[in-house]
C-alpha positions in Angstrom: -7.8 -10.9 -29.5 -8.5 -8.1 -32.1 -11.8 -6.1 -32.8 -12.7 -3.4 -34.8 -15.7 -1.4 -34.5 -17.9 1.2 -36.6 -19.1 4.2 -34.2 -22.2 4.8 -36.0 -23.3 1.5 -35.8 -22.3 0.8 -32.2 -24.8 4.1 -31.4 -27.4 2.4 -33.9 -27.5 -0.4 -31.7 -27.8 1.2 -28.4 -30.5 3.1 -29.7 -32.1 -0.1 -30.9 -31.7 -1.7 -27.2 -33.7 0.9 -25.3 -31.1 1.2 -23.1 -29.3 4.2 -21.6 -26.3 2.1 -21.7 -24.5 -0.8 -24.3 -21.1 -2.2 -23.4 -19.6 -3.3 -26.6 -15.8 -4.2 -26.0 -14.5 -6.0 -22.5 -11.3 -7.4 -21.8 -9.7 -7.3 -17.8 -8.0 -4.2 -18.3 -10.6 -1.9 -20.3 -13.9 -1.8 -20.8 -16.2 0.6 -23.6 -19.4 1.3 -24.1 -22.2 4.1 -24.9 -24.1 5.8 -22.5 -27.0 8.2 -23.6 -29.5 9.9 -22.1 -32.5 12.1 -23.6 -32.6 16.0 -23.2 -34.3 16.6 -19.8 -33.6 13.4 -18.4 -32.4 12.4 -14.9 -29.0 10.8 -14.6 -28.8 8.8 -11.7 -25.5 6.5 -12.2 -23.8 6.0 -8.9 -19.8 6.6 -8.6 -18.1 3.8 -10.3 -14.9 2.1 -8.8 -12.6 2.4 -12.0 -11.4 5.2 -13.7 -13.5 6.5 -16.5 -13.0 8.6 -19.6 -15.9 10.2 -21.6 -15.7 11.3 -25.1 -18.7 13.4 -26.2 -20.3 12.0 -29.5 -23.5 14.3 -29.6 -25.6 16.1 -27.4 -25.2 19.0 -24.9 -24.9 18.9 -20.6 -23.0 19.6 -17.8 -21.2 17.3 -15.9 -21.2 17.4 -12.7 -17.7 16.0 -10.9 -17.4 16.4 -7.5 -18.3 20.2 -7.1 -17.1 21.2 -10.3 -19.1 21.5 -13.5 -17.8 20.5 -16.8 -18.8 21.1 -19.8 -20.3 18.5 -21.9 -20.6 19.3 -26.1 -19.2 17.3 -29.0 -15.9 16.6 -29.1 -14.9 17.0 -25.3 -13.2 14.6 -23.7 -13.8 14.1 -19.6 -12.2 12.6 -17.0 -13.7 11.5 -13.8 -11.6 9.2 -11.3 -12.5 6.1 -9.5 -15.0 6.6 -6.8 -15.8 10.3 -7.5 -19.8 11.6 -7.5 -20.5 12.7 -10.8 -23.5 12.6 -13.1 -24.8 14.3 -16.2 -26.9 17.7 -15.7 -28.9 20.3 -17.4 -29.3 17.9 -20.8 -30.3 20.2 -23.2 -29.8 17.8 -26.7 -30.2 14.3 -26.2 -26.7 13.1 -25.3 -24.7 10.4 -26.6 -21.0 9.7 -24.7 -18.5 7.2 -25.8 -17.5 5.6 -22.3 -13.7 3.8 -21.8 -13.8 2.4 -18.0 -10.4 1.2 -16.5 -9.4 -1.7 -15.8 -13.3 -2.8 -17.2 -16.2 -1.6 -15.2 -17.5 -3.5 -12.5 -13.6 -5.2 -12.4 -13.1 -3.6 -8.7 -14.9 -3.9 -5.5 -15.9 -1.1 -3.9 -13.9 -0.5 -0.5 
């Protein structure tokens, strides 16, 4: 399987969907999607059973991982281990992130 994606087109598709999460690639070992939150929003996500990496495309916020705050700004690459509590907070500018799950999101069961 070979796929090619244009990030600006995927972001536009995500905006048109009106949803905060849009997965656009899924194989057993990996899934990739766009996660977007407007300025001032509250992030309600729960810990995932897979490792994940956020690449911040645009916006500014803090990512609270466990008891640590990490700056989420354009170009930041942020790792969150499986089952670790995390959420974006203090979202100062509309936030758009490219998210990689390994293995694919939801493919592992919670222990």
